[in-house]
GUTI-160671 format. One record per residue (C-alpha): residue in three letters; residue number from 0; x negated, y, z negated. Coordinates in steps of 0.02 Angstrom, whole numbers, always signed. Layout:
! GUTI-160671
  type  seq       u       v       w
   ALA  NUM       X       Y       Z
...
END
This chain:
! GUTI-160671
  type  seq       u       v       w
   MET    0    -441   -1634   +1914
   PHE    1    -400   -1488   +1799
   ARG    2    -231   -1464   +1881
   ASP    3    -190   -1648   +1858
   LEU    4    -243   -1636   +1675
   VAL    5    -129   -1487   +1646
   ARG    6     +17   -1571   +1734
   SER    7      -6   -1733   +1639
   SER    8     -19   -1643   +1472
   TRP    9    +136   -1541   +1508
   GLU   10    +237   -1695   +1555
   THR   11    +180   -1782   +1395
   LEU   12    +237   -1635   +1289
   ARG   13    +404   -1630   +1377
   ALA   14    +429   -1816   +1354
   ASN   15    +397   -1801   +1166
   LYS   16    +501   -1649   +1122
   LEU   17    +523   -1694    +938
   ARG   18    +336   -1717    +905
   THR   19    +296   -1562   +1005
   GLY   20    +426   -1461    +911
   LEU   21    +363   -1519    +741
   SER   22    +184   -1474    +785
   MET   23    +239   -1304    +848
   LEU   24    +342   -1275    +692
   GLY   25    +193   -1310    +582
   ILE   26     +86   -1186    +677
   ILE   27    +221   -1052    +684
   MET   28    +265   -1062    +499
   GLY   29     +83   -1069    +448
   THR   30     +42    -920    +559
   TRP   31    +190    -822    +493
   THR   32    +141    -855    +312
   ILE   33     -41    -808    +341
   ALA   34      +9    -646    +426
   LEU   35    +134    -607    +288
   VAL   36     +17    -630    +140
   THR   37    -121    -535    +232
   ALA   38      +0    -392    +268
   ILE   39     +50    -389     +84
   GLY   40    -132    -378     +31
   TRP   41    -164    -236    +155
   TRP   42      -7    -147     +97
   VAL   43     -57    -159     -86
   GLU   44    -229     -84     -52
   GLN   45    -152     +52     +54
   ALA   46     -21     +89     -80
   VAL   47    -158    +108    -211
   GLN   48    -252    +228    -100
   ASP   49     -93    +328     -66
   GLN   50     -47    +336    -250
   PHE   51    -213    +416    -293
   LYS   52    -243    +520    -138
   THR   53    -203    +681    -232
   LEU   54    -338    +642    -360
   SER   55    -526    +638    -352
   VAL   56    -653    +550    -460
   ASN   57    -699    +721    -531
   ASN   58    -527    +748    -612
   LEU   59    -515    +743    -801
   PHE   60    -350    +759    -893
   VAL   61    -327    +813   -1074
   VAL   62    -155    +758   -1134
   PRO   63     -66    +756   -1303
   ASP   64     -83    +602   -1413
   GLY   65     +77    +583   -1512
   ALA   66    +208    +701   -1578
   ASP   67     +83    +793   -1690
   SER   68     -31    +842   -1545
   LYS   69    -104   +1016   -1557
   ILE   70    -133   +1039   -1370
   ASP   71     -44   +1192   -1301
   THR   72     -58   +1316   -1159
   ASP   73    -192   +1420   -1244
   ASP   74    -313   +1274   -1241
   LYS   75    -342   +1297   -1055
   SER   76    -470   +1432   -1092
   ILE   77    -556   +1320   -1221
   VAL   78    -578   +1179   -1094
   ALA   79    -642   +1306    -967
   GLU   80    -786   +1349   -1085
   SER   81    -868   +1182   -1048
   GLN   82   -1024   +1201    -942
   TYR   83    -971   +1050    -839
   VAL   84    -797   +1114    -791
   THR   85    -781   +1204    -624
   ALA   86    -591   +1225    -621
   VAL   87    -451   +1203    -745
   ALA   88    -261   +1209    -735
   TRP   89    -114   +1189    -852
   ASN   90     +44   +1094    -814
   THR   91    +195   +1024    -903
   ASP   92    +366    +970    -846
   SER   93    +550    +956    -892
   THR   94    +707    +900    -802
   PHE   95    +840   +1030    -755
   LEU   96    +997   +1043    -653
   VAL   97    +965   +1156    -503
   SER   98   +1090   +1228    -381
   ASN   99   +1069   +1319    -216
   ASP  100   +1122   +1500    -197
   ASN  101   +1298   +1454    -144
   ASN  102   +1319   +1324    -282
   THR  103   +1371   +1198    -150
   ASN  104   +1236   +1075    -205
   ILE  105   +1184   +1037    -383
   GLU  106   +1040    +915    -407
   SER  107    +933    +857    -552
   TYR  108    +748    +892    -525
   ILE  109    +586    +879    -620
   LEU  110    +515   +1055    -641
   GLN  111    +328   +1073    -661
   TRP  112    +266   +1227    -753
   VAL  113     +98   +1263    -671
   ASP  114     -31   +1397    -642
   GLU  115    -113   +1451    -480
   ASN  116    -255   +1324    -494
   TYR  117    -140   +1172    -504
   PHE  118    -117   +1153    -316
   ASP  119    -303   +1157    -279
   ILE  120    -347   +1033    -416
   PHE  121    -219    +907    -354
   ASN  122    -258    +937    -170
   LEU  123     -82    +994    -129
   SER  124     -92   +1084     +37
   LEU  125      +7   +1235     +90
   GLY  126    +146   +1195    +211
   HIS  127    +243   +1356    +232
   GLY  128    +241   +1514    +125
   LYS  129    +110   +1580      +5
   TYR  130     +16   +1528    -151
   PHE  131     +56   +1587    -325
   ALA  132     -38   +1750    -353
   ASP  133     -86   +1825    -519
   GLY  134     +60   +1944    -503
   ASP  135    +179   +1797    -485
   SER  136    +144   +1735    -660
   VAL  137    +306   +1806    -733
   GLU  138    +404   +1826    -573
   ARG  139    +549   +1708    -540
   VAL  140    +473   +1618    -392
   ALA  141    +454   +1434    -352
   VAL  142    +362   +1311    -242
   ILE  143    +463   +1160    -185
   GLY  144    +431    +992    -103
   VAL  145    +501    +943     +66
   ASP  146    +634    +829     -10
   VAL  147    +704    +977    -106
   VAL  148    +721   +1072     +58
   GLU  149    +823    +930    +131
   ASP  150    +927    +882     -21
   LEU  151    +962   +1049    -104
   PHE  152    +965   +1168     +45
   GLU  153   +1005   +1040    +181
   TYR  154    +877   +1113    +301
   GLU  155    +777   +1007    +422
   ASP  156    +643   +1140    +450
   PRO  157    +550   +1182    +288
   ARG  158    +525   +1361    +347
   GLN  159    +712   +1391    +333
   ALA  160    +700   +1372    +144
   LEU  161    +577   +1516    +123
   GLY  162    +662   +1661     +33
   GLU  163    +810   +1555     -20
   LYS  164    +875   +1573    -197
   MET  165    +909   +1432    -319
   THR  166    +983   +1439    -493
   ILE  167    +897   +1362    -644
   LYS  168    +981   +1391    -813
   SER  169   +1080   +1537    -739
   LYS  170    +918   +1619    -678
   LYS  171    +886   +1649    -494
   PHE  172    +718   +1589    -425
   THR  173    +654   +1628    -250
   VAL  174    +569   +1496    -143
   ILE  175    +400   +1565     -85
   TRP  176    +312   +1405     -32
   VAL  177    +353   +1231     +34
   LEU  178    +221   +1096     +10
   ASP  179    +167    +984    +151
   GLU  180    +242    +811    +134
   ILE  181    +136    +711     +12
   GLY  182    +225    +543      +9
   VAL  183    +155    +500    -163
   SER  184    +264    +457    -313
   PHE  185    +237    +397    -491
   TRP  186    +411    +347    -542
   PRO  187    +510    +448    -585
   PHE  188    +393    +587    -526
   SER  189    +370    +628    -342
   TYR  190    +275    +777    -274
   ASP  191    +399    +793    -131
   SER  192    +550    +799    -249
   THR  193    +479    +921    -376
   ILE  194    +501   +1108    -404
   TYR  195    +348   +1206    -464
   VAL  196    +372   +1365    -566
   PRO  197    +235   +1481    -634
   LEU  198    +195   +1435    -813
   TRP  199    +225   +1605    -891
   ALA  200    +387   +1631    -794
   ALA  201    +448   +1465    -863
   LYS  202    +405   +1520   -1041
   ARG  203    +495   +1686   -1020
   TYR  204    +653   +1630    -930
   LEU  205    +676   +1444    -957
   ILE  206    +589   +1379   -1114
   LYS  207    +551   +1516   -1238
   SER  208    +429   +1417   -1342
   ASN  209    +252   +1353   -1331
   LEU  210    +235   +1208   -1211
   THR  211    +146   +1046   -1247
   SER  212     +89    +938   -1103
   GLY  213     -79    +925   -1017
   ILE  214    -233   +1014    -953
   SER  215    -312    +962    -788
   ALA  216    -497    +997    -761
   VAL  217    -622    +969    -622
   ILE  218    -796    +913    -672
   GLY  219    -928    +980    -554
   ASP  220   -1032    +820    -551
   VAL  221    -951    +652    -585
   GLU  222   -1115    +596    -665
   ASN  223   -1079    +720    -805
   MET  224    -905    +650    -842
   GLU  225    -951    +573   -1010
   ALA  226   -1049    +726   -1064
   ALA  227    -900    +835   -1015
   LYS  228    -782    +728   -1119
   GLN  229    -893    +744   -1271
   GLU  230    -915    +932   -1252
   ILE  231    -730    +965   -1225
   THR  232    -688    +857   -1375
   GLU  233    -808    +958   -1484
   LEU  234    -738   +1123   -1419
   LEU  235    -558   +1075   -1455
   ARG  236    -595   +1001   -1627
   GLU  237    -690   +1158   -1672
   GLU  238    -545   +1266   -1611
   TYR  239    -424   +1173   -1725
   ASN  240    -547   +1158   -1871
   LEU  241    -525    +970   -1877
   LYS  242    -617    +873   -2010
   ASP  243    -720    +719   -1972
   ASP  244    -584    +602   -2035
   GLU  245    -446    +687   -1935
   SER  246    -392    +620   -1765
   ASP  247    -412    +726   -1610
   GLY  248    -227    +739   -1571
   PHE  249    -265    +720   -1385
   ILE  250    -335    +592   -1265
   MET  251    -437    +609   -1107
   ILE  252    -400    +517    -946
   ASP  253    -541    +496    -822
   ALA  254    -463    +490    -648
   GLY  255    -616    +405    -576
   ALA  256    -604    +261    -698
   THR  257    -417    +245    -668
   ILE  258    -441    +241    -480
   GLY  259    -580    +114    -498
   ILE  260    -474      -3    -605
   ALA  261    -326      +9    -487
   THR  262    -438     -24    -337
   GLU  263    -515    -176    -422
   VAL  264    -343    -246    -461
   ALA  265    -291    -222    -280
   GLN  266    -449    -309    -220
   ILE  267    -421    -454    -340
   LEU  268    -244    -472    -273
   SER  269    -312    -470     -95
   PHE  270    -437    -608    -137
   LEU  271    -296    -707    -218
   LEU  272    -190    -690     -62
   ILE  273    -338    -742     +46
   GLY  274    -356    -897     -63
   ILE  275    -172    -935     -39
   SER  276    -196    -913    +148
   ILE  277    -339   -1038    +150
   ILE  278    -233   -1165     +56
   ILE  279     -92   -1138    +181
   LEU  280    -216   -1160    +322
   ILE  281    -275   -1327    +252
   VAL  282    -100   -1392    +214
   SER  283     -35   -1343    +385
   GLY  284    -186   -1423    +470
   ILE  285    -161   -1586    +375
   GLY  286     +24   -1586    +420
   ILE  287     -12   -1561    +604
   MET  288    -148   -1693    +598
   ASN  289     -24   -1818    +524
   VAL  290     +97   -1781    +665
   MET  291     -44   -1811    +788
   PHE  292     -93   -1977    +708
   ALA  293     +87   -2036    +724
   TRP  294     +87   -1978    +904
   VAL  295     -73   -2075    +939
   ALA  296      +3   -2231    +860
   GLU  297    +151   -2217    +977
   ARG  298     +40   -2196   +1130
   THR  299     -76   -2346   +1110
   LYS  300      -4   -2424   +1267
   GLU  301     -40   -2267   +1365
   ILE  302    -218   -2264   +1297
   TRP  303    -240   -2447   +1343
   ILE  304    -184   -2412   +1521
   LEU  305    -306   -2266   +1534
   LYS  306    -446   -2375   +1466
   SER  307    -402   -2517   +1585
   ILE  308    -415   -2407   +1739
   GLY  309    -586   -2346   +1684
   ALA  310    -544   -2182   +1595
   SER  311    -691   -2121   +1492
   LYS  312    -685   -2059   +1313
   LYS  313    -709   -1883   +1379
   VAL  314    -556   -1894   +1490
   ILE  315    -446   -1958   +1348
   GLN  316    -510   -1824   +1229
   SER  317    -480   -1693   +1363
   GLN  318    -301   -1753   +1380
   PHE  319    -267   -1731   +1195
   LEU  320    -364   -1567   +1189
   MET  321    -262   -1494   +1332
   GLU  322    -101   -1543   +1245
   SER  323    -158   -1458   +1085
   ILE  324    -209   -1301   +1180
   MET  325     -38   -1292   +1263
   ILE  326     +51   -1311   +1096
   THR  327     -64   -1181   +1018
   VAL  328     -33   -1051   +1155
   ILE  329    +154   -1082   +1159
   SER  330    +164   -1071    +969
   TRP  331     +67    -909    +969
   LEU  332    +180    -833   +1101
   VAL  333    +332    -883    +999
   TRP  334    +251    -804    +846
   VAL  335    +220    -641    +939
   PHE  336    +403    -635    +992
   LEU  337    +466    -673    +816
   ALA  338    +344    -546    +741
   GLU  339    +410    -411    +857
   LEU  340    +588    -454    +807
   ILE  341    +548    -459    +619
   ILE  342    +450    -295    +623
   THR  343    +588    -208    +721
   LEU  344    +716    -262    +589
   ALA  345    +598    -215    +447
   ILE  346    +570     -40    +517
   ALA  347    +757     -19    +536
   TYR  348    +773     -45    +347
   ASP  349    +625     +73    +310
   ALA  350    +510     -68    +255
   PRO  351    +325     -18    +243
   ILE  352    +264    -125    +387
   THR  353    +183     -89    +553
   ARG  354    +133    -189    +705
   SER  355     -52    -210    +735
   ILE  356    -163    -293    +864
   GLY  357    -264    -362    +718
   GLY  358    -111    -456    +655
   ASP  359     -83    -536    +825
   LEU  360    -266    -586    +838
   LEU  361    -259    -658    +663
   ALA  362    -108    -761    +714
   LEU  363    -201    -823    +869
   TRP  364    -352    -869    +763
   PHE  365    -245    -967    +642
   ALA  366    -154   -1055    +783
   CYS  367    -320   -1106    +861
   ILE  368    -386   -1171    +695
   THR  369    -234   -1274    +653
   GLY  370    -182   -1321    +829
   VAL  371    -348   -1368    +905
   LEU  372    -463   -1421    +763
   SER  373    -328   -1521    +675
   TRP  374    -308   -1624    +834
   ARG  375    -493   -1655    +853
   TYR  376    -510   -1808    +742
   PRO  377    -353   -1897    +805
   ALA  378    -411   -1867    +984
   VAL  379    -583   -1941    +951
   ARG  380    -504   -2089    +863
   ALA  381    -388   -2118   +1010
   SER  382    -533   -2112   +1134
   ASN  383    -628   -2242   +1031
   LEU  384    -479   -2360   +1023
   ASP  385    -524   -2533   +1092
   PRO  386    -408   -2588   +1236
   VAL  387    -379   -2757   +1153
   ASP  388    -328   -2673    +989
   ALA  389    -215   -2556   +1085
   LEU  390    -135   -2704   +1174
   ARG  391    -106   -2796   +1010
   SER  392     -23   -2645    +931
END
């Protein structure tokens, strides 16, 4: 009985290639769209997490506010006086032309002037080499990202860059450390494409003036973030003898709040994409159901014959159900093949996409919803069709 049902359903699908193809196309396109918008939502959330993976909710940044800002390198010790601060670092940046020791490559890089605490605060792990030590503060040494190793020195192994010389403003700097690959960028800044030089070495050899940029602090307990902001503000205003009606000249950025806002935006976008997916699901289901209604209308004679020879409602519904299952499975297999092809091409062009079992299962779920449930009502209607009405039509 089951074998006959499968054979009969298969022959019906083959005999109605156009209807079968349209139904399959609706399932395939709907499945592809669902998988695409879901992948975009996942990618956005992952991108947000990657962008902030070097930060923690305990990070607090004190940065200048306008051209008249009074923040400078000496304020690091003022911020460190706060009872809530467990670590503090100074950093600023400028863009310079840098050449390798042979002057065969000259590239433009962002140089960060940092102290020894900077790498710990931003969770930048040691790849190869050594940390800045206190004695390195005025030595012409540098830490570089992995992209600098590849672009400036043209080495594949980061260890080959250790001890190499590079020229910055006619001064030779020695590479003592290569960071592990971070993969995080805030355009135009990228950790992997940045050169890090000790703050006091930068002031002596590169920029012989006081530097104005930012102070990065770690608050021991995130619950004390607001209290820390208030205390640091009072300490800095007192240091600069600011009157009540004078502005601070600096602003504070709470990394935890920034991460939270970005995460909420990513989640809202994900919910929006899910809503779009549901709409696509409904539209695709209605489209397939319309195709099925037209198919039923064309097969009234077949239904009449089945009714005349004593076929029950269950048998007729089973016939339509088997046809929908076949179309669903075939459509899903086509989707899997197309997905493999699309992902292979995307990876070839360095697109941020990966193949996952979850994506294939999602496609199967969508195919079942649209392919099987959308055929349910037309199948029931066909099984309830009166033989006399079928004959008249």
